[in-house]
C-alpha positions as CSV (number, residue, x, y, z in Angstrom):
1,M,-0.7,9.0,34.4
2,N,-3.5,9.2,36.9
3,T,-7.0,7.9,36.4
4,A,-8.6,11.3,35.5
5,E,-6.0,11.9,32.8
6,R,-6.3,8.4,31.4
7,D,-10.1,8.7,31.3
8,L,-9.9,12.1,29.5
9,R,-7.6,10.7,26.9
10,L,-9.8,7.6,26.4
11,E,-12.8,9.8,25.9
12,M,-10.9,11.6,23.2
13,L,-10.3,8.3,21.5
14,N,-13.8,7.2,21.9
15,S,-15.2,10.3,20.4
16,L,-13.5,9.4,17.1
17,L,-16.2,6.8,16.6
18,T,-18.8,9.5,16.1
19,T,-18.2,10.5,12.5
20,P,-20.8,12.7,10.7
21,H,-19.4,12.8,7.2
22,R,-19.1,16.2,5.5
23,K,-20.1,18.0,8.6
24,L,-16.8,19.2,10.0
25,E,-18.5,21.6,12.4
26,Q,-20.0,18.7,14.3
27,V,-16.6,17.1,14.7
28,A,-14.9,20.4,15.7
29,E,-16.2,20.6,19.3
30,I,-14.4,17.5,20.7
31,H,-11.2,18.6,18.9
32,Q,-11.4,22.0,20.4
33,L,-11.8,20.4,23.9
34,I,-8.9,18.1,23.4
35,V,-6.5,20.6,22.1
36,E,-7.3,23.0,25.0
37,L,-7.1,20.4,27.8
38,D,-4.1,18.3,26.6
39,P,-2.4,19.9,23.6
40,I,0.7,17.7,23.8
41,F,-1.4,14.5,23.6
42,Y,-3.5,16.1,20.8
43,G,-0.5,16.5,18.6
44,H,0.5,12.8,18.9
45,L,-3.1,11.7,18.5
46,A,-3.3,13.7,15.2
47,V,-0.2,11.8,13.9
48,W,-1.7,8.4,15.1
49,Y,-5.0,9.1,13.5
50,Q,-3.4,10.2,10.2
51,R,-1.9,6.7,10.0
52,Q,-4.6,4.6,11.6
53,G,-7.9,6.5,11.2
54,D,-10.5,6.1,8.5
55,V,-12.7,9.1,8.6
56,R,-11.6,12.1,6.5
57,D,-13.5,14.6,8.5
58,H,-11.4,14.0,11.6
59,K,-8.1,14.0,9.7
60,E,-9.0,17.4,8.2
61,V,-10.0,18.9,11.6
62,F,-6.8,17.6,13.1
63,I,-4.7,19.5,10.5
64,A,-6.7,22.7,11.0
65,H,-6.2,22.7,14.7
66,L,-2.5,21.9,14.4
67,L,-2.0,24.8,11.9
68,N,-3.9,27.1,14.2
69,S,-2.0,26.0,17.4
70,N,0.0,28.2,19.6
71,L,2.7,25.5,19.7
72,T,5.4,25.7,17.1
73,E,5.7,21.9,17.1
74,H,2.0,21.6,16.2
75,R,2.2,24.2,13.4
76,D,5.3,22.5,11.9
77,A,3.6,19.1,12.1
78,G,0.5,20.4,10.5
79,F,2.6,22.1,7.8
80,M,4.2,18.8,6.8
81,M,1.1,16.6,7.2
82,L,-1.0,19.0,4.9
83,Q,1.3,18.1,2.0
84,E,0.0,14.5,2.0
85,F,-3.7,15.4,1.3
86,P,-5.4,15.5,-2.1
87,P,-6.5,19.0,-3.3
88,Y,-10.2,18.7,-2.3
89,Q,-9.2,18.0,1.3
90,V,-6.7,20.9,1.5
91,A,-9.5,23.1,0.2
92,R,-11.8,21.8,2.9
93,I,-9.2,22.4,5.6
94,V,-8.7,26.0,4.5
95,D,-12.4,26.6,4.4
96,F,-12.9,25.1,7.8
97,M,-10.2,27.3,9.3
98,K,-11.8,30.4,7.7
99,Q,-15.4,29.6,8.6
100,Q,-15.1,27.7,11.9
101,Q,-11.9,29.1,13.4
102,N,-12.2,32.6,11.8
103,K,-8.5,32.8,11.1
104,L,-5.9,31.5,8.7
105,P,-2.4,32.2,10.1
106,R,0.5,32.9,7.9
107,S,2.0,29.5,8.5
108,A,-1.1,27.9,7.1
109,R,-1.0,30.1,4.0
110,T,2.7,29.2,3.6
111,A,1.8,25.5,3.9
112,V,-0.7,25.8,1.1
113,R,1.7,27.8,-1.0
114,R,4.3,25.1,-0.6
115,Y,1.7,22.5,-1.5
116,L,0.8,24.2,-4.8
117,K,4.3,25.2,-5.8
118,T,5.6,21.7,-5.1
119,R,3.0,20.4,-7.5
120,E,3.7,23.1,-10.1
121,S,7.4,22.0,-10.1
122,N,6.4,18.5,-11.2
123,P,4.1,18.7,-14.3
124,A,3.1,15.1,-14.1
125,V,2.0,15.5,-10.4
126,F,0.4,18.8,-11.1
127,D,-1.6,17.4,-14.0
128,R,-2.9,14.5,-12.0
129,A,-3.9,16.8,-9.1
130,A,-5.6,19.3,-11.5
131,L,-7.4,16.5,-13.3
132,R,-8.9,15.1,-10.1
133,G,-9.3,18.3,-8.1
134,R,-9.7,21.1,-10.7
135,Q,-12.2,23.1,-8.7
136,A,-10.4,22.7,-5.4
137,M,-7.1,23.8,-7.0
138,K,-8.7,26.9,-8.5
139,H,-10.3,27.6,-5.2
140,L,-7.0,27.4,-3.3
141,Y,-5.2,29.7,-5.8
142,A,-8.0,32.3,-5.9
143,S,-9.1,32.4,-2.2
144,L,-5.5,32.7,-0.9
145,H,-4.4,35.0,-3.7
146,I,-1.5,32.7,-4.8
147,K,-0.3,33.4,-8.3
148,P,-0.1,30.3,-10.4
149,N,2.8,29.8,-12.8
150,E,2.2,30.1,-16.5
151,R,1.5,26.4,-17.1
152,A,-0.9,26.1,-14.1
153,N,-2.7,29.3,-15.2
154,A,-3.2,28.0,-18.7
155,I,-4.6,24.7,-17.4
156,L,-6.8,25.9,-14.6
157,F,-7.9,29.4,-15.5
158,R,-7.5,30.1,-19.2
159,N,-8.6,26.6,-20.3
160,T,-5.8,26.5,-22.9
161,P,-3.8,23.5,-21.7
162,P,-0.4,23.0,-23.2
163,E,0.1,20.2,-25.7
164,G,0.8,16.9,-23.9
165,S,-0.8,17.9,-20.6
166,L,-3.4,15.7,-19.1
167,A,-6.0,18.4,-19.6
168,D,-5.1,18.5,-23.3
169,I,-5.3,14.6,-23.5
170,L,-8.8,14.8,-22.0
171,K,-9.9,17.1,-24.8
172,Q,-8.4,14.6,-27.3
173,L,-10.3,11.8,-25.6
174,A,-13.6,13.7,-26.0
175,K,-12.9,14.2,-29.8
176,A,-11.7,10.6,-30.4
177,E,-13.7,8.9,-33.1
178,T,-13.0,5.3,-32.3
179,A,-13.1,3.1,-29.2
180,A,-9.5,2.0,-29.9
181,T,-8.3,5.5,-29.8
182,Q,-10.2,6.2,-26.6
183,A,-8.8,3.1,-25.0
184,R,-5.2,3.9,-26.1
185,L,-5.5,7.4,-24.5
186,I,-7.0,6.0,-21.3
187,V,-4.4,3.4,-20.8
188,E,-1.4,5.5,-21.9
189,F,-2.2,8.4,-19.7
190,K,-4.2,6.6,-16.9
191,I,-7.2,8.8,-17.2
192,P,-9.3,8.4,-14.0
193,Y,-12.7,6.6,-14.5
194,T,-14.8,9.5,-13.0
195,I,-13.1,12.0,-15.3
196,A,-13.0,9.9,-18.5
197,I,-16.6,8.7,-18.2
198,G,-17.9,12.2,-18.8
199,A,-15.8,12.6,-22.0
200,I,-16.7,9.3,-23.7
201,K,-19.6,9.1,-26.0
202,Q,-20.0,5.4,-26.3
203,L,-18.8,2.9,-23.6
204,T,-17.7,-0.2,-25.4
205,P,-16.1,-3.3,-23.8
206,V,-12.7,-2.2,-25.2
207,V,-13.0,1.2,-23.4
208,L,-14.3,-0.5,-20.2
209,V,-11.2,-2.7,-20.1
210,A,-9.0,0.3,-20.6
211,L,-10.8,2.2,-17.8
212,I,-10.7,-0.6,-15.3
213,N,-7.0,-1.2,-16.0
214,S,-6.3,2.5,-15.2
215,M,-8.2,2.3,-11.9
216,T,-6.9,1.6,-8.4
217,P,-8.6,-1.2,-6.5
218,Q,-10.3,1.4,-4.3
219,E,-11.6,3.2,-7.4
220,V,-13.1,0.0,-8.7
221,I,-14.9,-0.6,-5.4
222,N,-16.1,3.0,-5.3
223,N,-17.5,2.8,-8.8
224,L,-18.9,-0.7,-8.9
225,K,-22.5,0.6,-9.0
226,S,-21.7,2.8,-12.0
227,L,-19.7,0.1,-13.7
228,Q,-22.6,-2.3,-13.3
229,A,-25.1,0.3,-14.7
230,R,-22.9,0.6,-17.8
231,G,-23.0,-3.1,-18.4
232,A,-19.5,-4.0,-17.2
233,M,-20.6,-7.2,-15.4
234,E,-22.2,-8.6,-18.5
235,H,-19.0,-8.9,-20.4
236,P,-16.9,-11.9,-19.2
237,E,-13.5,-10.3,-19.9
238,V,-14.5,-7.1,-18.2
239,K,-15.9,-9.0,-15.2
240,K,-12.7,-11.0,-15.0
241,L,-10.7,-7.8,-14.8
242,I,-13.0,-6.4,-12.1
243,D,-12.5,-9.6,-10.1
244,S,-8.7,-9.2,-10.5
245,Q,-8.9,-5.7,-9.1
246,L,-11.0,-6.8,-6.1
247,E,-8.4,-9.5,-5.4
248,K,-5.7,-6.8,-5.3
249,A,-7.9,-4.8,-2.9
250,T,-7.6,-7.6,-0.3
251,K,-3.8,-6.9,-0.1
252,S,-3.7,-3.1,-0.8
253,G,-2.7,-0.8,2.0
254,R,-4.9,2.0,0.5
255,V,-8.4,0.5,0.7
256,A,-10.9,1.6,3.4
257,A,-12.0,-1.5,5.3
258,F,-15.8,-1.1,5.2
259,K,-16.1,0.7,1.8
260,A,-16.2,-2.7,0.1
261,Q,-19.1,-3.8,2.4
262,I,-21.0,-0.6,1.7
263,A,-20.4,-1.1,-2.0
264,A,-21.9,-4.5,-1.7
265,D,-24.9,-3.2,0.1
266,N,-25.6,-0.3,-2.3
267,A,-25.5,-2.2,-5.6
268,D,-27.5,-5.2,-6.8
269,L,-24.4,-7.3,-7.5
270,D,-24.1,-11.1,-8.2
271,A,-23.3,-13.4,-5.3
272,D,-19.7,-14.0,-6.6
273,T,-18.9,-10.2,-6.5
274,V,-20.6,-9.8,-3.1
275,A,-18.4,-12.6,-1.7
276,R,-15.3,-10.9,-3.2
277,L,-16.2,-7.6,-1.5
278,E,-16.8,-9.4,1.8
279,K,-13.3,-10.9,1.5
280,V,-11.9,-7.4,0.9
281,T,-13.6,-6.2,4.1
282,N,-12.4,-9.1,6.1
283,E,-8.8,-8.9,4.9
284,Q,-8.6,-5.1,5.4
285,V,-9.9,-5.4,9.0
286,K,-7.3,-8.0,9.8
287,R,-4.6,-5.5,8.8
288,R,-5.6,-3.4,11.8
289,G,-4.4,-5.8,14.4
290,T,-5.4,-9.0,16.2
291,I,-7.3,-9.4,19.4
292,S,-5.6,-11.7,21.9
293,R,-8.0,-11.4,24.8
294,P,-11.2,-13.5,25.3
295,T,-14.1,-11.3,24.4
296,A,-17.9,-11.3,24.9
297,L,-20.2,-9.4,22.5
298,L,-23.6,-8.8,24.0
299,V,-26.2,-7.4,21.6
300,D,-29.5,-5.8,22.7
301,K,-32.5,-7.3,20.8
302,S,-35.2,-5.8,22.9
303,G,-38.0,-3.7,21.5
304,S,-36.9,-1.1,18.8
305,M,-33.3,-2.4,18.8
306,E,-33.2,-3.4,15.1
307,N,-30.2,-1.1,14.6
308,A,-28.4,-2.8,17.5
309,I,-28.9,-6.2,15.8
310,A,-27.6,-4.9,12.5
311,L,-24.5,-3.4,14.2
312,G,-24.0,-6.6,16.2
313,K,-23.6,-8.7,13.0
314,Q,-21.0,-6.3,11.7
315,L,-19.1,-6.3,15.0
316,A,-19.2,-10.1,15.4
317,A,-17.8,-10.5,11.9
318,L,-15.1,-7.8,12.5
319,I,-14.0,-9.3,15.9
320,S,-14.2,-13.0,14.9
321,G,-12.0,-12.3,11.9
322,I,-9.2,-11.0,13.9
323,T,-9.4,-12.7,17.3
324,Q,-6.9,-15.3,18.5
325,A,-8.9,-15.9,21.6
326,E,-12.4,-17.1,22.4
327,L,-15.4,-15.0,21.4
328,F,-18.8,-15.4,23.0
329,V,-21.8,-13.8,21.3
330,Y,-25.2,-13.4,22.8
331,A,-28.3,-11.5,21.8
332,F,-30.6,-10.6,24.7
333,D,-34.0,-9.2,25.6
334,S,-35.1,-10.5,29.0
335,I,-33.4,-13.8,28.3
336,P,-30.1,-14.6,26.6
337,Y,-29.8,-16.2,23.1
338,P,-26.4,-17.6,22.3
339,V,-25.4,-16.8,18.7
340,I,-23.0,-19.2,17.1
341,A,-21.7,-18.8,13.5
342,K,-20.3,-21.6,11.4
343,G,-17.6,-19.4,10.1
344,K,-16.0,-16.0,10.6
345,E,-17.3,-14.1,7.5
346,L,-20.0,-11.5,7.6
347,S,-22.2,-13.8,5.6
348,D,-21.8,-16.5,8.4
349,W,-22.9,-14.0,11.0
350,E,-25.8,-12.8,8.8
351,R,-27.0,-16.4,8.9
352,A,-26.4,-16.8,12.6
353,F,-28.4,-13.7,13.4
354,Q,-31.2,-14.4,10.8
355,H,-33.8,-15.4,13.3
356,I,-32.9,-12.8,15.9
357,T,-35.6,-10.1,15.8
358,A,-36.2,-7.1,18.1
359,G,-38.8,-7.4,20.8
360,G,-39.4,-7.9,24.5
361,G,-38.1,-6.3,27.7
362,T,-34.5,-5.6,28.5
363,S,-32.2,-7.4,30.9
364,I,-28.7,-6.4,29.9
365,G,-27.3,-8.6,32.7
366,C,-29.0,-11.9,31.6
367,S,-26.3,-12.8,29.1
368,L,-23.5,-12.2,31.6
369,E,-25.4,-14.3,34.1
370,A,-25.5,-17.1,31.5
371,M,-21.8,-16.8,30.9
372,R,-21.1,-16.9,34.7
373,K,-23.1,-20.2,35.0
374,K,-21.2,-21.6,32.0
375,K,-17.9,-20.3,33.4
376,Q,-17.2,-18.5,30.1
377,V,-14.3,-16.2,31.3
378,V,-13.5,-13.1,29.3
379,D,-11.2,-10.1,29.6
380,Q,-13.5,-7.6,27.8
381,I,-17.2,-7.2,27.2
382,I,-18.7,-5.3,24.4
383,L,-22.3,-4.1,24.9
384,V,-24.4,-3.0,21.9
385,T,-27.3,-1.2,23.6
386,D,-29.1,2.0,24.4
387,E,-28.4,1.3,28.1
388,G,-32.1,1.1,29.0
389,E,-32.9,-2.0,31.1
390,N,-36.2,-2.8,32.9
391,V,-35.9,-6.5,33.8
392,T,-33.6,-8.3,36.3
393,P,-30.8,-9.3,36.4
394,Y,-29.5,-5.8,35.9
395,F,-26.1,-5.6,34.3
396,C,-24.1,-4.0,37.1
397,E,-25.3,-6.6,39.6
398,A,-24.6,-9.4,37.3
399,Y,-21.1,-7.9,36.6
400,K,-20.3,-7.8,40.4
401,T,-21.2,-11.5,40.8
402,Y,-19.4,-12.5,37.6
403,C,-16.2,-10.7,38.7
404,R,-16.4,-12.2,42.2
405,E,-17.0,-15.8,41.2
406,L,-14.7,-16.0,38.2
407,A,-11.9,-13.8,39.7
408,V,-11.7,-11.4,36.8
409,M,-12.6,-7.7,36.1
410,P,-13.4,-7.4,32.4
411,N,-13.2,-4.1,30.7
412,V,-16.6,-3.0,29.5
413,V,-17.0,-1.2,26.2
414,I,-20.5,0.2,25.6
415,V,-21.4,0.9,22.0
416,R,-24.4,3.1,22.2
417,V,-27.1,3.0,19.6
418,G,-30.4,4.9,19.0
419,T,-31.8,7.2,21.7
420,H,-29.4,6.2,24.4
421,Y,-29.0,6.7,28.2
422,D,-26.0,6.6,30.5
423,W,-27.5,4.3,33.1
424,V,-25.1,1.3,32.8
425,E,-22.0,3.5,32.4
426,T,-22.9,5.5,35.5
427,Q,-23.5,2.4,37.6
428,L,-20.3,0.8,36.5
429,K,-18.3,3.9,37.3
430,Q,-19.8,4.1,40.8
431,Q,-18.3,0.6,41.5
432,Q,-15.0,1.7,39.9
433,A,-15.3,-0.8,37.0
434,P,-13.3,-0.2,33.9
435,V,-15.8,1.2,31.3
436,E,-15.6,3.1,28.0
437,T,-18.4,4.3,25.8
438,F,-18.8,4.8,22.1
439,T,-21.7,6.4,20.3
440,F,-22.5,4.8,17.0
441,E,-24.5,7.0,14.6
442,G,-24.8,4.7,11.6
443,D,-21.4,5.2,10.1
444,Y,-19.9,1.8,9.4
445,Y,-16.7,3.4,8.1
446,S,-15.8,4.1,11.7
447,L,-16.0,0.5,13.0
448,P,-12.4,-0.3,12.2
449,N,-11.4,2.4,14.7
450,L,-12.5,0.0,17.4
451,V,-9.8,-2.6,16.4
452,P,-6.8,-0.8,17.9
453,L,-8.7,-0.2,21.1
454,L,-9.7,-3.9,21.4
455,A,-6.4,-5.3,20.2
456,R,-4.1,-3.8,22.8
457,P,-3.4,-5.6,26.1
458,S,-4.7,-2.5,27.8
459,R,-5.9,1.0,27.1
460,L,-2.8,2.4,28.7
461,D,-0.7,0.5,26.2
462,L,-2.6,2.2,23.4
463,L,-2.2,5.7,25.0
464,M,1.5,5.2,25.4
465,E,1.9,3.9,21.8
466,I,0.2,7.2,20.6
467,L,2.4,9.4,22.8
468,D,5.5,7.6,21.5
469,L,4.8,8.7,17.9
470,P,7.0,11.6,16.9
471,L,5.5,14.6,15.3
472,P,6.7,15.4,11.8
473,V,9.4,18.1,11.7
474,R,9.2,20.9,9.2
475,D,12.0,20.9,6.7
476,E,13.6,23.9,5.1
477,G,12.3,23.3,1.6
């Protein structure tokens, strides 16, 4: 694998950090480039991201491109992977293919038909899908002219659900006269919180307990603000149940790493609940891998770099929680400021950064110069910056001296923030230094994507790991 090929593939990986939620057309360009330039790698990357990635937009666009591919292996893989998505995402994939790719091949229609008919064949699975994704399911049947079976038609289109179906139970829930009856229906049939809440007239502690018991840990996290607004935190038994769900979330394999942190930021929660959410985030990040190489995190605190400081705290917490090697953290303007936390949690790094404020000129190389003088040897350097520098020592000169005197050549990962340049990247490439760039646009969901890239002994190891993943093979069902 030559340098040009490796760089191209790494650029593909790096692009996955740019993640505008709900704007698939902004994600589509890089996918189109990848699938044209290296279709074989793209197929394996799609499988890897399905397992390792966090951002729904990218997962959906991967499937759309696989289903529209000229390669039979891609279409078959897309066919099988589509079956794993919830209805609303299948509908988004179909709409993306129609609107952005201007075609929906027969294999894609067949994949959606299989998706719907498989669910029809299992009433319990169908009812759950229809309850959570009613409009998406109706959209798929209608837009692709797929005829539903009699039961599906009654539930989705005629609004005359058969007795015992979840849609019928929901009607019973809305008519129930007592909290005990509502609670029994919620628990017995596991009615989702977001669905049940619209059917319940009075939310009592008994009903709240039933709702929380029927939720997954991720659903509890997603709905914490709503639960709090409805008084859930004020009842000791209900609060205890929420705490229990958050404890489960630390071990669950189906919890998005940074959703817990975002939930903590978006709701006015008590200190105990915030601490539990931070633990969820920390434990979920650890599941992504461990970093075995000494690492430096250099955070730009020069004028207008408030967003770099905010991101630096998050990255410091993320890296320190999963590293088995030394981590050196500096904030810099024209001089370096060592940042030392007393622990590895985000709250520890919040305190460590609390007096770091944006201002001053920019010498990106000053922190590396300090590390050289202290003989702090690292294998990788993460720069959080806009790449603008106007004060010596400049980073590339400091990097040359650091490499020469300490006999190392660290990989440089530039995490771009704000209105950024390519000054440092260009200079490093001219001296053939290993450099990669990421563009961060405010989406903290995407930060765990960095972990696999920082955790491997080399980027080549990660690329080979991706290429070794087999594509799903379409069965005859």
